[in-house]
N, C-alpha and C positions, 0 to 999 in steps of 0.2 A: 677395172677397180677403178679409175677415175668418175666411170659414170656411174657406178654403185656410190660412190661418195657423192656426188652432184645429188643425186636422187633423196639419198638420205637428210643431205642439208636444206632439201628444199621441198621436204614432205608436207609439212603446212603449208605452203603455195599450192601442190598439186591437189590437196584437197580442198581449197578454198577455187581453184579453176575447176575442177569438178563439179563443185554446188553451183556455180555459175554457169556452168554448160548446161547442167540440167534443167536449171531453171529456164536458160534459152531455148530448151528443148521443149521445155512445157508451154512456154511461150507462143513458141510454133505451131504447136498444135491447136492452141485456142483461135490463133489467126488465121488456121488453116495451110498452113504450108507444111506437108508432110517433110521437103527437102530440109528446112532448118530443125524440123522435129527427129529425123533421121541420124542426120550428119554431128549434128551436138551431140546426143546420146552414144555415137559409135565414138567421136574423140573423146569423150567422160570415161566411156569404157576403155579404150587405149592406154591413155596417161594415167589412170589411176589403176589401172590393173598391174602396170609395170613393177612400181615398189613392192606388191603383194608377191609376185611371180619371181622377184628377186628373192625375197626372205624365203618363198618355198624352196627355189634350187639351192640357197646356202644351206640349208636344210637337211635336204637330202644329200649334199656334200658330206654330212656327218650320216649318213643313213638313218635319218629321222623323218618321219611323215608327220608333217606340222599341220597348225589348222590353216595356215597360209595356203599349203597345197590342196586341202578341201576345195578352200573359197576359187584357187584359182583354178582350178578342173569345173567347178561349177560355171565359172563367171565365161571358161571357153566354151562350155555347150552351149550356155545362155546364147552367146555370140554368134555360134553356129547356126542354132536356129531363128536368126534371127530376131531375139527380145534382147534388140539394145538397151531399150528403158530399164529390164530387169539385171541384166550385167552392170549399166551405168551405177543403178541403185544400190545395188549389193555392195561394190568395189567402194562406193562413196560412204555408204555406211561404217563399212569395215574401217576406213582407213580416219575416218572420225570420231569412231569409237577408239581406236587405237590412241589418238591426241586426247581426247577426254582421260583413259585410263590414266597415260603418263601425265597429266597435269594433277589427277588426282592420287595417284599412286605417290608423287614429289611432294604432296602433303604429308601422306603417314610417315616419309622420310624427314620430316621438318626437325624434327628434335635431334636426330642424327648428325643433318647436316648443321643445323646452328652448333654443336658440339663441334663439328670440324673446323667451321669458320670462326670460332671464340681461339682456336690454338695459337698460342703467340709467335711472333715471325721474328723478331729482333729485341734485341737486349742491348742498354748501355752499360758495358763493360767498365769498371771503375781501372785506370791504368796506375802504374807505379808512380807517376806525379802527381796523382790527384784527379786529374781530367778524365773523362768519359768518353768510348769511342762506340758508335752503336755499329754491333754485330750480329750477324744471323744467328738464330738462338742454336742451327745445328754446329756452331763452330765454337761456342759456350762450354767451358771444361768445367767439371767439378773441381771446387774449389775458388773457382773465379768469384770475384765480387760484383754484382751488379745494383744500380743504381734504378729506384724504383719511385716516380714523383707522383702528387694527386692527379688521379684521373688516368695513372698508365696501370698496362697489364702487367702481373707479376710472372715474368718469363721462364723460372726456373723452380723447382722446389729447394729449399734452403731454409738457413736460418737467420734472422735479423741480427747483424752487427751492431748496427747503429740506427738511431732515430724510431719512429714511431707512427702510429694511424690505424686507420680503422679500415678493414677491406671487408668487401663483397665475396663471400664463398658460395655462391649460389651455386656455380659451376660444376663445384666438387662436392658438394651437401646437400642441394637443393634448398638451403635456408636461405632465406632472405634478408633476415636480420644480420647486421654490419658485425664485423668479429674483431674488438678492439686487440690489437699487437704491437708488442715494443720487444727491445733487443732480447734475445736469446727465445723470444717463441718461434714456431716452424709457420712456414707460408707455402703455398702451394702453387705450382704453374696454371696459367687460364684464369686466376682471381682476378679481381679489380682494387686496386687502391682508392679508395672514396674520398682522403684527405691524409693529409701529411707526407712525409718523403722517410724512404728507408732505404739503408744499404743490406743487402741480402747477399750472404757466401754458400753458392751452388753446392747441393749437396747430390742433386738428382736433374740430369739434365735430357732434351728430347724427349725422344720414346720411353725413356725408364721414368719419367714424370709420373705424379699420380693423374693426373689430366692424361697424357699420352696413355697411359694404362686403360684408363676411362674409355676413349675415344676406342682404341683397338681391340677391349674386351666387347662392347657396343656393337662393333662392326662385323667380328667374328660372330657374334650371339645371332645378327639375322642372317646370317649366310647357314645356320646349323639347323637343319629342317625336324620339324616337330612330327610324329608318327603319320598325322594325318596327310602332312604334308609329301611323306614319303611313299605313303599309301597310293595316293593321288597322282604319284610321279609314275609309277608303276602302273598303275591304271591306265593311265594316259596313253603310256606306250604299246599297250593292245587296243585301248578303245578305238585310238582314230584310226589304223590300220581296218579295225572292224568296219568301222562306218564305211570306208571307200567301198570293201567287200560286200555291204550291205546295199549299196546304194548300185553295186553291178549288177546285185542279182535284182534287184527291183526292176532295172532297165530291160533285163533279159526275159523277168518273168513276166511283167505287165506290157511291154514294149513300149514302154512310155518313157523317153527322153528327159523330158521336162520335170517327171517324177522323182526320176533318178538325183538328177542336180539338185533338185530341192532339197531329197535327203542328206546330200553332201552337207549344204548348208545349213540344215537345223541340228546337223549331228553334231557340228564344232563343238568341243568341249570347253570354250573359252572361259565360262564362270567358274567352271568347277576346277580347273588349272590355277586360277588366279586367287580363288577365296580362300583359301588355306594361307599362303604366303602372306597374303595383306594383311590379314588378321594377326599373324605373327609378328609382322614388321610395326603394324601400328602398339599392338601390346607393348613391346619391346619400347620401341620410342617412348611411348607414355611412362614405364620405367625409367627408363634414362634422365626423362625430365623431371620427374619426381625422387630422385635419389636411389632409385633400387636399379640395380644393373644385372640382367638375367640373362644368364649365358645360352641363349639359344632356344627356339621352339620345342626341342625334345625336354629340358629342362622346365618351360613352362606347364607342360603337360604333364609332367610328373609331379610338379609342385601343386597342383590341381586338386591331386588323389591325397594328398599328405593327410593323417591323420593323427600321428603321433608327431608332437616337438619335443625336442632333448634340448635342455640348454645348458650350457658350462653357468658358473655362477659369477666369478669374478672377472669385470671387463665386459661382460654380456648383461645379466640382471641388474648387475652390479657395477658403478665405475670403479675405474681402476683407483681407487683413493678410498680411503676412512675419514670417518668425520665424527665429532663430539655428539653423541645424543644423549647422554646424562650426567648432570655435574652438580652432585650431592655435598654441598660445605656445609659441614657439623660444626663450623666455628665463627666466631664473630669478626677473623680475621678477611678483611676484604682485598689482602694482597696474596693469596694463597694462589689465584689463577695467575697470576703475574709470575710471581715465584717461579712454578712450573714450566711455564713459557720460557721464562730466562735459562733453564736449565737445560730444557727440552730443545732449543734453537740450535743447539751445539751438536747434533743429532741428525741423521738421514735418515732415521727408522720411519715407517710409515706413522707408528701413533703417536712418535714425538712432532711429527707434521701436523698431526689432525690437531694436537694440544697448540702448538702453535698457533694456526690458523683459526682455530674456537677464539685465541684469545687477541688475537689480532680483531676478529668480527664484535666482537665484544669491547672495545676500547681499551684493554688493558695495557698499563704502562711497564712494559719490561724491557725495552730497552736499554736503560738507564741503569738497571740492576746489576752489579758487578758478580760475576762469578767466579771461584776460584775452587780449587782443589776438585775438580771433575773428573769423577770415576765412575766409569761402566762396570759393572758387576755381571759376568755372565750370568744368562739365565736369570736375574734377578730384578736389574734393572740401574738404576745411577743413583750417585752419593755426588752431594756436591754443597759448596758453601755459598750463601748467597747474601751480599749485605753483612758477612760475619755468622748468620745463623747455619746452623747444619740442616741441610736438606733432602730427605729420601724420595725417589719415586720410583715407583717397580710393583711388583705382585705382594702377595701376602708373605710370599716365603722372605722376600726379601725385609719384610717388616717381623717376620718371627726373630730373624739372623738378627736384630737389632733389638729384641727384646720390647717392641713395641706392639701393645694389644690393641684389638679393635673393640669398641663399645658393642651392646647388642644391639642396637639401631644400626650402627657401620655393618656390622656382620650382616644383618639385616638388609641393607640397603647393598652391598656386597654381590649377595645369593642372588638378587631379583634382577641385578644389571648381569651377573652369569648367564641366568635361566634364559634370557634373554637372546643370548648367541652373544652378548659384545665382551668384546675384550677390556679390562679393568686396569687402571693403573690408581694407584693410591698414593696420596702425597703426606708424606709426615713432616712437619717442621718444630726443631726445636725438640725432636724424642715423640712427638704427639700426632696424629692421625687427624689432618686438618677437612681432608676432602677426599672424594673417589670419582673418577672420572671414568664414563661409558663409551666405547668407542667401537662403531660399529660400520661394514660396509654402507656407502652410499647407493641407496637402490635408484636405477636409474629413473628419472621423471616420466610418467605416463606408463608405468610396465604393467601394474595391475589390470587398468581401466584396459589396455589392449590386448592381456591375456583374457579379460572377459569377450571381446570382439572375436576375438580367433576360437572362442569356443563356441559362442551364437553363429560361426560362422562355417561350424559343422568340424573344428578340432575335437577327437574324442579324448586323448590323455597328453598333460604335459608334464614333462620330468625334467629333475634336475640333478646333474652329475658334476661333483665337485670333489676338487682335493682337498678342500677346506673341511674342519672338525665338524662334528653331528650336529651340537647344540648351533652354531651358528649357521649352520644349513638349514634346520629345522628351522630356526626364527626367520629368515630371509624368504623360505619357502610358506609359511604361515602366513606373512605379513601378506606375499602375492596370491595365495589359493593355488599354488601348485600343487598337483595330484600326486607326487610322486619323488621321494627324496633317495639318493645314494650318496653318502658322503667317504671322504679320505679314499678317493680313488688314484691308483695312477692311469696315465694315460691307455695303456692297453688295458686297464679295467674299463674304462669307458668303452671303447672299441667293442669289448663282450658284450656290454650291455646294449647298443647298439643293433650288435647282431644280434642279441635275443630277441628284442621288438621285433625285427624282419622275420625271423624263424616262425613268431607269432602270427604272423600274416598283416602285419601293420606295416604302413608307407611311413618311412621315418625322415623326419628333418631336424638335423641337427645345427643349434646356433651358437657360435664361438667366435674367439677372437685372437685367441696366442698359438706360438708355435706347436705347441703340448696338444691343441685341438685337432690340429691336420689329420692327423688318422682318422678321429673319429668325422671330422668334415667329409674326409675321402671316402669311409666306409659307409654312413649314410645314403639315402637313396636322394637327397636333395642336403648338400653342406650350404649353410650361410654364414655368411663371416662379417662382422663389424665392420665397415670401412677403416675405423680407429684401430682396427688390430694389424698385426704383423704382415709384412708382406707373403710370408709362405701362405697363412691363412686365406688371404685373398685370392691368391693364386689357384689352390687348392679346393676353394669353394666354388658351387653353382652358381649362387645369388650372392651380392654385395649389398651391403646397408651403409650407404656411402656417409651419410650424419650418423650413424650407429643409432638411429631412433626406432622405437618400438613401434612408433605411427607405421615406419616405414616397412615393417614387416608385417603391418596388417595389410596396407596398401598392395604388397607382393602377394599375398595369398589373395586375396578380393581380385587383384588383376588378372592372375592367374586362371582363376575357375571364368571371370568373364572372358578373358581371350581365346579359353577353351570353347565357351558355348557359343561365342560368336564365329567362331571356324565351323562348329557342326550347325549352326542356321545359315552359314554361305553354302556350307554342301548340300543342306536342303534347299535352299532357294536354286542353286545349281541344278540338280537331279530333276527338280519341281519344272523347272522352264524346258527342259529337256521333254519333258511328258507330256507338258502342257501343249509345245510345240508338235510333236508326232498326234498328240489327240488333235488337234488344229489340222493337222494335213491329214488324217483318217476322214475327219468330217466336210473337208473342202472350204474351211475357211482361212487356212495359213498357205503362203505359195511364200516363193524366194523372195522377193525383198521385203515382204511384212515379217519372213522367219527373221531374216539376216535383223531388224529393227528390233524385234523382241531379243535376240541372242543379244545385240550390243547393249541392248537395255538393262539386261540380267547382270552382266559384267559390271555395267557402274552401279546397280543395286549392291550389288556383293559390296564394291569398294566404300561405298557411300556409310555401307552398313559396317565394315572394319573400321573406319575414321570416326563413327561413335567412340572408339576406346582412346582415342587421342585425349579427349577429354575427361576420360574415366577418373573418378576419384570415390573414395570410401567417404560415407558420411558418418562421421563422427558424431556419437550424440552427445550433448551437452550433459557434465556432470550437474548432479544437485548438492546442496551443502551438505550432506550426510556422505556422499560419496566423496568429496572433498576433504573433509575432517578427517576419513577413514585413513588418508594418504598421507596425511600430515605426519611428520615425524615431533612429535612433542619432547621437550627437555623440563626435565622435572629436576 
């Protein structure tokens, strides 16, 4: 055991010593010294064969016929017939190839290594007397308050209880833009505080943090094999023993021992075995670096075949908030918006929040207005007194209940707003309608352009399934160019639609964010969760878009197809190499040493081919002015 450990620790030195001895051997031949030539190659053969044979023996203990076993038999054979130069060169090329493979494979795992190295290790926990104590993150508890200063790493998921600053959240969502954070805002472990000082109350610690789950998901994903990997693993189980049998038959039939051991070397399936896994690792690593968590090679393969994408609406196509899209002021009263905001700021209703937010962005001074007699009327709206004037804010039925009529123009404006799928809020002051506000879901930036790119990439059908009303659903779908819309659905109805698409022969991806989406995420061939969604949705899904951006969705589809294509390329390269070597053997231009050289070169070729995936990015075309104007939300 100690000897094996010593050999493994000094493998690079053994490879270097072998190279030097081979050089000395050739130098001896040049000066006419057969003793130097022979002794140098014998020593080189012995010391370089030891680690290879040790690996072969270890594999045999687990009843596995490995590549190392084929090489070991070939080297022993070459040694026995006096071909010391062949045995030394073959073992050196094998060891040197292994060294290069390890180095290049490390680069394909670079994104994952970066993730694990970014994990926080300590936290400054605030004590009862206000002092701080540096504590290992494993000993920080939920509810503890930690201090984070400028340039430091956030050690926990939590909520800022004091202070403010700008955080670099690239490790979580892939976005390089700094995020402004203040009291009450959520923060995540693994992010960096670029400036400011904050105290954070921990809500999740250790492996339960968002960052911890990212690392776990990606590491698990890299261990999950694609169909190509599973097939190759099964194929190699029979292929390697078959090569051994074929070499034995060749030796017996042709009575050519040298030819038999050459077959062993040429038949090594190194490039074939490594081709699919290295593509898988590189593709998943690229996704992790760009905010897309793909949970394994099997998911990658299925995602590349998706032709139908089903979307939830709220929180997926739209943000989880509403905004004012129309403001129709039919009076000369410039304080209408201020009066409405003063009343609505006392409500937690999403429509009320939209009105208040709109008023703030338009500089409306409503904070000083005095609101009294505020009364919420169920199913109607709000009645209140603002600076002594009666104010009604609500739907048309509220106006009818108070005998307030809309003019023909106001009625037309109301119908136009409702026809576009927007919720309407009517504002009446002193018994007269003053303004009508239209409030709609906020569509995520870039969704329309991303859907167009997905269509160009081969997605045949886009579908929206929502629990919202039909008018609103049709409005959102119309703006985004979605092919099919189904509204007013319960979670089980969404599942049934997904199953119907699958029965029709479609490979379906479902994109959602909420607990109610989890059944559909689990039912679809590929479940895609928004990173801003619930833990249940993220756990149930196959793919997670960490910053919830649709550019990540486009990248995920492009990456999946590129990764599968890359895997196929590597398989072709591997099979083509074996065919080339066998043909070369038949025509007499390939021998044992040259065959090992080509074999090791083919392994490096498939690795370098896979490494191209690390830098893969979808080329997003720039939008022209017409496209940009089409995506703008105009207020009238």
